C-alpha positions as CSV (number, residue, x, y, z in Angstrom):
1,M,9.5,11.1,8.2
2,R,10.7,8.9,11.0
3,P,11.3,5.1,10.4
4,G,8.3,3.1,10.9
5,S,5.8,6.1,10.4
6,P,2.7,5.0,9.5
7,R,2.0,7.8,7.0
8,S,1.0,6.7,3.5
9,A,1.2,7.8,0.2
10,C,-1.3,7.5,-2.7
11,L,0.2,8.5,-6.1
12,P,-1.8,9.0,-8.9
13,Y,0.3,7.2,-11.9
14,R,-1.3,7.9,-15.6
15,R,-0.4,5.9,-18.8
16,A,-0.9,7.3,-22.6
17,G,-4.6,5.5,-23.6
18,A,-5.4,4.6,-19.7
19,R,-6.9,5.4,-17.0
20,A,-4.9,6.6,-14.0
21,T,-4.0,4.4,-11.2
22,T,-3.6,5.1,-7.8
23,V,-0.6,3.4,-6.4
24,H,-0.9,3.2,-2.4
25,L,2.2,3.2,-0.3
26,R,3.6,2.7,3.1
27,P,7.0,4.1,3.4
28,V,9.2,3.0,6.3
29,L,11.7,6.0,5.8
30,G,11.6,8.9,4.3
31,A,13.6,12.0,4.0
32,D,12.7,15.4,3.1
33,V,16.1,16.6,0.9
34,T,15.9,15.3,-2.3
35,L,19.6,14.8,-2.5
36,A,19.4,12.9,0.7
37,V,16.3,10.6,-1.3
38,K,18.7,10.0,-4.3
39,A,21.4,8.8,-2.1
40,L,19.4,6.6,-0.4
41,C,18.4,4.4,-3.7
42,P,21.1,3.2,-5.0
43,A,22.1,1.4,-1.4
44,N,19.4,-0.1,-1.7
45,A,17.0,1.4,0.8
46,G,14.1,1.5,-1.6
47,V,12.6,3.3,-4.4
48,A,12.0,7.0,-4.8
49,I,10.2,9.8,-7.1
50,L,12.8,12.2,-7.9
51,P,12.8,15.2,-11.1
52,E,14.6,13.8,-14.0
53,Y,17.0,16.6,-14.0
54,L,18.5,15.3,-11.4
55,V,18.8,11.4,-12.1
56,S,19.3,11.6,-16.0
57,D,22.7,10.8,-15.9
58,D,22.5,8.0,-13.4
59,V,20.3,6.3,-15.1
60,E,21.9,6.6,-18.1
61,R,25.1,5.3,-16.7
62,G,22.9,2.4,-14.8
63,D,23.6,3.4,-11.2
64,L,19.5,4.1,-10.9
65,V,16.5,2.0,-13.0
66,R,13.2,3.9,-13.9
67,L,10.3,1.7,-12.7
68,L,7.3,1.7,-14.5
69,P,8.7,3.9,-17.8
70,D,5.6,4.4,-19.5
71,W,3.3,5.7,-16.6
72,R,3.8,9.5,-15.6
73,L,2.9,11.4,-12.5
74,P,0.7,14.7,-12.7
75,S,3.7,17.2,-13.4
76,G,4.7,20.1,-10.7
77,G,6.4,23.1,-11.0
78,V,9.4,25.0,-9.8
79,Y,9.1,28.2,-7.9
80,S,11.1,31.2,-7.0
81,V,8.7,33.0,-3.9
82,F,10.1,36.3,-2.5
83,P,8.5,37.8,1.0
84,P,7.1,41.3,0.0
85,T,9.3,43.8,-0.2
86,A,10.3,47.2,-1.6
87,F,13.8,45.5,-2.1
88,R,15.2,42.8,-4.1
89,S,19.0,42.2,-4.2
90,E,20.1,42.3,-8.0
91,A,22.1,39.2,-6.8
92,T,18.9,37.5,-5.7
93,R,17.0,38.3,-9.2
94,R,20.1,37.2,-10.8
95,F,20.2,34.1,-9.3
96,A,16.5,33.3,-10.1
97,E,16.7,34.1,-13.7
98,L,19.7,31.9,-13.7
99,F,18.2,29.0,-12.5
100,A,15.3,29.2,-14.2
101,T,17.0,29.2,-17.4
102,R,19.0,26.4,-16.8
103,L,16.3,24.6,-15.6
104,Q,14.7,25.2,-18.9
105,A,17.2,24.2,-21.1
106,R,17.4,20.6,-19.2
107,F,13.9,20.3,-20.8
């Protein structure tokens, strides 16, 4: 997203025992690369929605602050997607397995 983009975001937050609440945002800055978004936060560029595994150490150190700690967004997933092919290298298969194992260990 380019600075000044009119694109908006509607985020459906939910808190235990409460109805969902939609938060409407009109961002003026955005990035498609998660690590770039993470780098913008401590530079006082705004707020971000980032995966817990990526920011847990930063939150623990106090470098980042979790906003709305009692509220949650719908959970998503992480998927390995491969083109349809008769051959998939052993390295590719093992990387996907390693990634899945490491990611599951963090939750």
